[in-house]
C-alpha positions, 0 to 999 in steps of 0.5 A: 663552540658549536651549538645545535638548536632544536625547535629552530623554527619557533620565535625563540629558536629564531632569536637564538640564531640572531644572537649566536650570529653575533657571538664571538665564541659561539657558532651555529651548528646543526639546526632541527625541527620535528615538523619543518625540513626545508632550507632556513632561508626559505622558511625565514627570508630575513635570514638570507645571507646569514644561515645557508643551511637545511633544517634537519629532522631531529637526530640526537646522534648527529647533534652530539657528533657535530656540536658541542652543546644543544639548545632546546627551544621546544614547547613544553612536553618535548625536552623531558623525553629527549634530554635523557640521551644527552644527559647520559652522555654528559652532553651539555643542554640548555633547555628553554622550555618549562620541562626541567624547571620544577623540582616537584613533579606534582607542580608540573602536572598541575600547571602544565597538565602533562606528565612530568620528567623522570625524577632522575632527570629533574634531580640533575637539572639546574634552574639558573637565574644568572644574576643569582646562581651559576650552573655546576653541571651540564643540564641547565633549565633556563627560566621562563619569561614572566618568571624572570621579570617577577624574580628580578623585581622581587628578589631584593625585598624577599632576600631581606625579609621585608614583606608584610603580606602577599605580593601581587604580580601583574604581568603583561606580555607581547604576542610573541610570548604566545608562540606561533600557533594562532589562537582566538586571543592572538588573532589580529582582530582580537589582539589589536587595540585590545588587552585580554587577561588569561590563565588567572591564578593558573599560569605555569610560571607561578610555581617556578617563581615560588620555587626560586623565592623560597630559596631565600624565604622558606616561609613564603607560601603564596603569591598572587599572579595575573597575566595579560596579552597586550598588542605589541610584538615583544616585551613583558611589563611586570608590575609588583605590588608589595606590602612592606614592613613599617620599619622599612623606608623607600630610601632603604628599598632603593639602596637595596635594589642598587646593591643587589644589582650593582654587579649585574650586567643586565639589570639597570635600576632606574633613578628613584621614582622613575618607571621604565618603559617597555621600549627601553629593552626591546631586542636586548637582554636587559631588565630595567627596574623602577620602584616607588613607595606609597608612604600612606599605604606602605605598598611598594610598586616595582616595575620590571621590563624585559624582552620576552624573547631576549632576557625572557628566553634566548638572551638569558640562555646565551647569558647562561651559556657564557657563564657556564663556559667561563666567558664574559657574561656579556659576550654577544649580548650588548645590543643597543635597544631598537628605538623608537 
């Protein structure tokens, strides 16, 4: 199958190129950008010998004529207006932006501060965490990076109803998660040897996480969620602090994590008490999870690490494609992490 990429010049678009190049059943079709129309190798010299083609202006008719599906690797606010033409013709879409993830338009308006997509479009979009559900249609909303790590870290607890209070999520992300546009916080002199917290209690992935967790526990109303930038290129280190009911032991929790992810190809639960390092998952689609219970406070600490461009974006999009297309879930995605 041929895949078009819209937004190919961003970090996520380039990561899609890298992953599709090594996929056994998926090839790169046309590539598109709204602002940059040059030869791909000129924009990204590291693609020399791998992608000998022009970056084209956005053209929905050309995309549908020349490809079998399209990945939207665009910033928020774009795919919600571009997707309608494809949906009308039942052309497959995997959207990596946040435009189609939230079922409540008011949540999108509040957290993204933009006008939401049309209700009919949101009704057709399927938010797919591949460890827990499979797309039934042709419009897939790919989960966000922080949301992926948070959902995988907390799902076994929420599904069992073992929470005894509010969960606290502390997410730390590499600078590629902020995108290519330079800001004061992502400038080298601000980011190097530094850590900064941002969007406290306002991050756009908060309603996305709640929306998924409420599928398992409708009574769950709130989470506490903070995010920080750390001076690395790629990766998310998500730490969850969860108060647990007194009847639940550490052994029970660990066994539940093992059972939940026993058949999950890309979730690796660490030995009990061992926490994962960010480097374990760099440039991969893996999520490594470790946990430890404080017996005195009955608070569970869960650490989940992912590559924000891999499992947090392009890798998960390919994983969703594989499942949707009836291919092995791991097709094109079993890279050994870069180490050191």
